[in-house]
C-alpha positions in Angstrom: 106.2 98.0 86.3 104.2 100.1 88.7 101.1 99.0 90.6 97.9 101.1 90.0 95.0 101.4 92.3 91.4 101.5 91.0 88.0 101.8 92.5 84.4 101.5 91.3 82.4 104.7 91.7 79.1 102.7 91.9 79.9 100.1 94.6 83.2 101.3 96.1 85.1 98.1 95.2 88.9 98.7 95.3 91.6 96.7 93.5 95.2 96.9 92.4 96.7 96.1 89.0 100.3 95.5 88.2 100.5 97.1 84.7 102.9 98.7 82.2 102.4 102.4 82.0 100.9 102.2 78.5 98.2 99.8 79.9 97.2 101.8 83.0 93.9 103.0 81.4 92.7 99.5 80.4 90.9 98.7 83.7 88.8 101.9 83.4 87.2 100.5 80.2 86.1 97.2 81.9 83.1 96.5 84.0 83.4 96.2 87.8 83.8 92.5 88.9 81.4 93.1 91.8 78.5 95.2 90.5 79.0 95.0 86.7 79.0 98.8 86.2 81.5 100.5 83.9 82.4 103.2 86.4 86.0 102.2 87.2 88.4 105.1 88.0 92.1 105.1 88.7 93.1 106.0 92.2 96.6 106.4 93.5 99.9 105.2 91.8 102.0 103.0 94.1 105.7 103.2 93.1 107.6 99.9 93.2 109.7 99.3 96.3 113.3 98.2 95.8 116.0 97.2 98.1 119.0 94.9 98.5 120.2 92.4 100.9 123.5 93.8 102.1 124.1 90.9 104.4 124.9 88.6 101.5 128.6 87.7 101.2 130.4 86.7 98.0 131.2 83.0 97.5 134.8 81.8 98.0 135.2 81.7 94.2 134.3 85.3 93.8 137.7 86.8 94.6 139.4 84.3 92.3 137.0 85.3 89.4 137.6 89.0 90.0 141.4 88.5 89.9 141.2 86.5 86.7 139.1 89.4 85.1 141.7 91.9 86.2 144.8 89.9 85.0 143.3 88.8 81.7 142.6 92.4 80.6 138.8 92.0 80.7 138.4 95.1 82.9 140.2 98.4 82.3 142.8 99.3 85.1 140.7 102.3 86.2 138.1 99.9 87.6 140.5 97.6 89.5 140.0 99.5 92.8 136.3 98.9 92.5 136.8 95.2 91.8 139.1 94.9 94.8 136.5 96.5 97.1 133.8 94.2 95.7 135.9 91.1 96.2 136.7 92.1 99.9 133.1 92.8 100.9 131.6 91.4 104.0 127.9 91.4 104.7 126.4 94.3 106.6 122.9 95.3 107.4 121.5 98.8 106.5 118.1 98.3 108.2 116.3 100.5 105.8 112.8 99.0 106.2 
């Protein structure tokens, strides 16, 4: 869910709400918590920030589980190369933030 920024036109009070898109207009119908006026307007939309920790390493059981999945026919052969790469991963850092 995205975070929406709102502000009161009367007093300038600013606040953020973490809401579903269908609910983004609800704060505009409420009174300001500071001055009590019903002059709330939506400001900027702040998209969610995502990421991953590439430094994590699979547990020692992971390779064993992957091999069982391959040999028991749970995964089609065309995906076996991807499973092998996943099982042999070592942690690395991308330093994106």
